[in-house]
Each structure stands twice: as C-alpha cells, then as structure tokens.
N, C-alpha and C positions, 0 to 999 in steps of 0.2 A: 491535567490529570492529578487527582489527589495523591498525597504521599502514601504509597502502598504500605510502607513500613508501619504506619500508625493506624491504618484502617482495621476494623475488627474482622475476625473470622465470623461467618454467619452459618449457623447450623439449624436447619429447619426439621424439627421432629414431628412427623406427620402421621396420624393414625387414621383408621378408616372405619367409619360408622360408629363413632364413640359419642354417646350422650354426655352432656355436661355434668349430669348428676351422678355419674359413676365416680366422680372425683371428690375427695375429702374437702378440698378447698371450696367446693360448690355444694357441700351439704351431705355427701355420702357418709353414712355412719360407720360402715365397715372400713378396716384399714386397707383399702384398695390401692391408694395412691400416695403413700407417705413421701415419696421423692418429689412428686409434682407439688405436693403441699409445701414442702421445704422450698422448692423453687419459687412458689408464689410468695412465701415469706421473704425471700431474697430479692424478688423482682417485682413484676406488676401483673395483677390478675384483672382480666377484663370480664366483668360480671355478665354483661349482655352482649355476647358475641354470637354471630349467626352466619350460616353459610349463605351464599348467594345463588346456589343451585344444588338442590338436595339429591344429587346422583354423582357417581364417582368421576367419570371422565370429564363431564362439563365443569365440575368444581375444580378439578386439576387444571383444566385449560385456563380458567379464570386466574388461578394462582400463578401460572407461568407467564401470563401476559398483562394482568391488571385490567382486562376488559371483560365485559359480560359475555356469557357463553353464546348467546344468539348472535352477538356481534362478531364473534370469532368464527362461527359456523360449526362449533363443537357443542351443540345443545342436546345431544343424546350420547350414550356410549357408542363405541365402535365408529368413531369419527376421527379422522386424522387431524392433528394440530397442523395447520398449514405450514409448509416447509419454509415459506418466506416470512412467517409471522415474527415480528420483533418480540423477544422474550427477556425475562429477567436475567437468565444466565448469559444470553448473548450480550446484553448491555454490561453486565458485571465482567464478563470475560474480556470484552474489548477494553475495559478500564484497568485490567491487570489482575483480576481475581482468577484463582483456579476454580473451575466449575465442575462439580462432582455430583453423582446421583447413585443412590443405593435403594433398591426395593421395587415397588410397583409403579409402573409408568402410566399405562392405560391411555396413551395418546398417539400410538403408532399405527393402529389398525383401522381399516375401513373395508367395506365390501363384504362379499359372501365368505363363509367359512371355507378355509383351505384355498381361497383365491390368492392371486398374486399380491394383494394388499393386506392379507391377514397375517399379522405377526403376534397373535395372542399366545401362541405356544412356540414361536420361533424367535431367534435373536433379533433385536431391534437394530436395523442398520444405522450407521452414524448420522445420516441426513434426517432421520426421524427421531432424533433425541432432543430436539428443542433447543439446542445450543450448549448442552452439557458435553464439553469436548475433552476434559482432562482426565476424568475418571468415571467409569460406568460399570455398574454391577447390578443388573436389573432384569426383570421380565416385564413384558408389556402388560399382561394380566396375570399377576402372581398367583391368584387363586386357580388359574388353569395349569400352572406348572408346578404346583405344590399342594400339600395338605399340611395339617398341623405338625406332623412328625416326619415328613419326607418331601423331597422336591429338589428343585434346582433353579438357578438363575443363569444369566449369561454375562460374561465379561465384555469390556470394550473391544476386545479382539475377537469377539464372536465365539468364545469358547464356553462350553457348558461347565458350570461349577455346582456340584451336588452338595446338598445339606449333609453334614455328618450324621451317621446313623443314630437314631434315637434322640436327636437334639430338637427341641421345640422351635418352630419357625421364627417366632419373634426373637428368641435367643440367638439363632443363627445370624439374623440381621444385626443384632447387637454385637455379636462376635466380630463380624466382618466390618462393622463400623469402628470398633476399637482397633482393628488391624489397619484400617485406613488412617486413623488418627496417628497411630504409631509410626507410620511411614511417610508422614508429611515432613518436608524439608524445612518449612518455616520461611522459605525464601519469599513467598508472597501469600497474602491472605486467601483463605478458601471459602467458597460458598458450597456447602454440602446440603443437598436435599435428601433426607432420609425418610422413605415412604414405606411404612408398615402396611400389612394387610389386616392385621388384628385391629379391632374385634369383629371385622366383617364375617358374616356366615360363610361356611365352606359350601360353595354352590352345588357341587356334585353330590355332597352328602346331605344337603338340605338342612343344615343345623350349624350352630355355633360350636367351635371346638377350642376350649380352654386347655391349659396344661393338664396332664393327668392328675386326678384328685380334685379338680375344681368343683365338681358337683357336691362333694362332701365338704370341702373347705369353705365354700361360700353359700351353703344352703340356707343359712339363717339371715337372710337379707330382708330389708324393709321394702315392701312393694311400692314402686313409684306411683304417685297419685294418679297419673294418667292411665295406668294399667289396671288399677283396682276395679274389679268387677267386669273386666272385659274378657273377650275370647282371646284370639291371637295365639301365639305359641311361646309366650314368655315364660310360662311355668316350667317347661322342660328345658329352656335355654338360658334363663337369666344367670344361674350360677356359673355356667361356662362363659357367658359373656363377661361377667365380672372377673373370672379367671384370666381371660384374655387381657383385660385392662390392667390387672395386677402385674402380669408379665411385662407388658409395655412399660409400666412404671419401674419395675426392677431394672430394665434396660436403660431407662432414662437415668436412674441412679448410677449405673455403671459408666455411662457416657460422661456424666458430670464429674464423677471421680477421676476419669481419665483426663479430662480437661484440666482438672486441678493438678494431677500428677505431672502433666506436661508443662505446667506453668502458663497456660493460655486461657484459663477460665475467665479472668478479668477482662480479657480482650476478645471474648467470643460472645456474640449475640445468639442466644438460644431461644428459639420460637417453638412452642408446643401448641398444636391445635389439631382439629380433625375436619374431614370434608363434609360430614353430616352425621346425624345420629341414627336412631332406630326406634320405630314405634311397634315393632314385633307383630306386624300384620294386624294391627288393631284399627288402622285408618284406611288401608287398601289391601290388596292381595299380597304385598310383600313388606319390606322394612323401611322404605324411604319414599321419596317422590310425592310428598304432600307438604302442605303449609304448616303442619302442626309442630309445636316446639320440640316434641320428642325426636323429630328428625331434622330440625333446622338449628336448634340451640346447641352450640358446641363449646367445649372448653377452649380457652385461649389464655396462655400464660407466657410472658416474655421476660427473660432475665439477661442482663449484660449491660454493656455501655448504653446509657440513657434510660435504662429500664431497671431501676433499683429501688430499694427502700420498702418493699412490702406494700406498695400502694394498691388500691382497688379502684378501678375506673368503672363508673356507672353509666357512661355514655353508650349509646347504641353503636356497635361496630360490626363490621362484616369481613369475611375473608377477602373481599375486594379491596380492603384497606391494607392488606399485608404486602402486596407487591410494591407500592410506593414506600411503605415502611422499610422494606429491604433496600430499596434504591437509596433512600435517605441515609440509612446506616452505612451504606457503602460509599458515601460522599458524592452521590450523583443526584442530579435534579430529577424530579418526577417527570417522566415523559408526558406529553400532552395527550397521548392516547389512553393513559390510565384513568380509570373512572373513580377510584377511591382516593383516600387521603392518608398521608403518613401519620401513624399513631403517635409519633413523637410530639406532635402538636397538642395532644391532650395532656401531655406531661410537662411541657415547658411553656404552656399558655400562649403558644403561637397559633393555635387552631382558631380559625374564624368561621363563624356560621356552620359549625359542625352539624351534620344532619341529625335530626331526632327521630329518624326512622331508618329501616333497612329494607332493601328491595330484593325480591327473589323472582327468578324465572324458574318454572317447573315444567319438566318434560317427561316423556316416556309414558307415565301414567295418564297424562293429559297435556294439553297445550295450555298452560296456566301462568298466572302472575299473582304475586302477593306482596303485601307490605305489612311490616310490623313496627309499631311504636312501643313505648314502654307500657302503654295501657290497652292498646287495641291490636287486633289481627284482622286483616281483610284480604280475602282471596277471591280470584275470579278464574273461570275457565272458558275456553272457546268451544262453543257448540259446533258440531259437524266437523271438528278437527281431530286428528289423531295426535298422540303424544310425540310422534315423529315430525310433526309440523313445527316450523320454527316460530311462527307468530300468527296473529289473526287480526282482522279488522274489527271483529266483534267478539266480545266476551260477555258472559252472564255472571252475576254475583253468585258466589259459592259458599263462602264462610264469612261470618263476622263474630268475633269473640271479644267479650269484655274481660280482659286478662286480670284486672283487679278483683272482680267478683268471681271469676271463673278461670283460675290459673291452669287448670287441667283440661280446659277446652272441651267441656261436655255439652254446653248449651249454645247452639248455633243461632245467632240473632239476626241472620241475614234477611229473613222474611218478616221480621217483626216491625210493624209500622212505627212503633215507638222510637225506633233507632234510625229513622230516615235521615235525620240531619247528620248523624255520625257517619252513615253510609256515604252520603254526598261528600262529606269532608274527606273521608278515606279514598273515595273514588278520585277526587282531584289530586290528592297526594300521590296516588298510584300513577296517574297519568303523567305527572311531572317527572316521576322516577323513570318511567318508560321512555320519555323523551330524552332524559339525560343519558340513558343507556343506548341511545341511537335508534329507538323505535318510533314509529308513527303513532299519533294519538288515536286510540281506538274508540269505538262505541262500546259502552258498558251498560247493559240493561239489567234492571232489577230482576231477581229470580222469579217473583210471582208473575211478572209480565210474560216471561219466557214460558213458564209453566202453563199459562192460559192460552198460549199460542203454539 
C-alpha cells in the first residue's frame, strides 16, 4: 500500500451541462471564469477534452468506473449503477483514502416513478452510493429536490438538510464544501467528488436559472458561432447560463482559497470538468444527446501534484481518461477494466500510442455512436432502434463534418460522394473504438443507400 501520508488529496469539481467556451481560458471574452483561468495558469489546460456520453447519468457512470456506459449497463438516465460494480471510490477507499461525495449523484434510481427503486427525490441508501462511505451529502437527482434558491439534499445518515433561505444553490454546495474541508482531520488523504447541478436547466421551470441579476449582468455576450442564426432557446437563456457558470467559478475560487488557508493546496489534486455541454435545442429537441461540439466539448483543467506550470495539452482527451488519472494520482495501478489512460502520461512523456480520436456512445435521443478527431467528426445512428436500446448490429451514417473548414458544424458532408474515402477511414476508426469499448463490430451503411431503401 502506498504511504498515505504523502499521497495527495483529490478534489473533483464537476459541473453539469457546461460548454467549454463559457470559460475565459477557452476564449470567452466576458469575465465569467477568472478563477478557472487562474487555475489554468497554475496547472494544465486540456484544449481538446470531450465527454464519452452526452447525457447526465451515463457520463457519471463512466467517471465512477472508467468503463463505457453501455458496458456498465448505465447507457440512459434512470439506471442504477450496479451494486457490485468496481468503482474509483471503492478502490481508493480500500487503499486508505477517505471517500466523500457532495451534490448530484444520478446513479441510484431505476424503474417507474415512485416505485421501490426510485430514489430521485428520496435519500440514497448506502448500498447505492457507489462506494462513497465516509461522507455523503447529496440528492440522487438534485434538480428534482431543489431550485436555484430553494431545496434540500440528504446526509449520509438519511437526514434532510435544507438550503438556507435566499441562498443560491451553487453557493450552498460551495458553503457545505468549505464546511467539509474545515472538518477534515488530516489523518488520511481524501477523495471528494463535488457535483454541482449548474449550469443545467431547471427541468420543472423549463429554463436556465442563474443568480438574480444574471440577465442584466451578462446581457452583452458574443453569440457562439454554432448558435448564430439558429432557432433554439439560447436568446432567452444564455445570460442566465453564463450567470450559472460565473457562480460556479466564484465557488471554485472560494475552495482554492480554503485549500490555501488550510495549507493543503500544494498536496491537493484539483480536477475541473463537466459531463457535457449544451446546444440550446438547436440540434434536437433539448440540450444534449447529439454528436455536436456544443454538447460534447467540455472544459478540463487540472491543478496540483503532477499538473503544474500553466501547460496546454493539445492531444485528444476524454472523460474516460479521468478515472485512471485519479487512480494514478492515488498511487494505484490502472485496473484492467478501465478503458482510458492516465493523463499524467501526456505530461511526463510516458504515454505511448496516445489515441488521436475520442469515442462517444449516444443514447436517449437515438442509439448512436460517434468519433471525433482534431479535423473530423463522424456519427452514425441505428435505424429501427430507440434511444433506450443499448446497441445495434446495424447503423447508418448520420453526420460527417470537416472541422477545419466548418468548426461550427453547419455543413453535413455525410452524403457527399467527394468524401467517400474520408467516410471509409472514419468508419474503420469508429469500429475499432467500438471493439475497444467491448462492442461487436456492426454493419455501417452509407446514408444514401438507406434512404433509397
């Protein structure tokens, strides 16, 4: 077992539905994320970071296990993370880490509403917490137990804890995180997974809810290129969306200041990322569940031991790479079940044959698969299958984008015969990724053939 006195604390700062371009270090012109920008200056920014499943529960399952969503069986929302599934907190806990969770979980429920397996508005029992045994303050689906200025979560002892009156939700989670940090004994390192709901839309209100005054404060924004000239609902929502992101950033600053105050900043690995982004109903009927960069390109900044110096990494990286990164930081070997690779290898030159593409499984809106390289995007979907189906023996080509010429993905080339060779190359890449993810090699048909038949 590693010497626990020397191993770093690990704090995972997780946001929900946050586009990469909301952040100053990724090009946002408004002062939305000054604290994250400072963290990028101190640590490492990953320029090309992507989700592996653009929907909440499945992305979380990938992060807790290091496996792809279909492989775990959590390929849509409202699916239980299997109780016997090996997870990052289980491995770290067995090695001496204190394992802790604050915020949105989204991996405890399955079955019909109000059934015996529905914990979306009820306390999550210990056996459904994925191995977080030492500290728990969470709701399974936080957007169901709260709004922007009211709500509650549940403690590890199944007690309800209400938000202070008039306190913005992201600030409450920040307050309770500072409380957690203040009460650590320092006897062993901690792994804290802090899972915010912002900037996710408030489901029952059908809109994004930033702190009061967000519409006025962030009204003068530059329209992201993928949204220019589109319909969707970004016009009424984008200032509040930015307000949510700014609130998250303020709490990131508070947490970094607390780590400094406690004298543990230098020995704490801080990871900032999101589960997916938002295309504001411009690509399908809601905000995610598509192959487009607006909902798959996420911010990823890491600071702490092994991640210093203001470096910028241009390699293709995925959320699937974060579980082995955490294991490596904790002094543990990457389990053979994990599909990604530790990001440390990109910084210490130990990475060998690092993939130059990222793979995505897409569910709920469709049964789909996609692959993205630095220059190309290729996506397929299964005909005659629903988004609740885990996989298919047959897919048809859906999208092909030349990202150099068309960074905002306006010109779908998938049926253009001039790009046949590119399509064939991307098809072979995609099939290899599917096999690595534990899937069978499917048949993929050109779109025009399927349309003719």
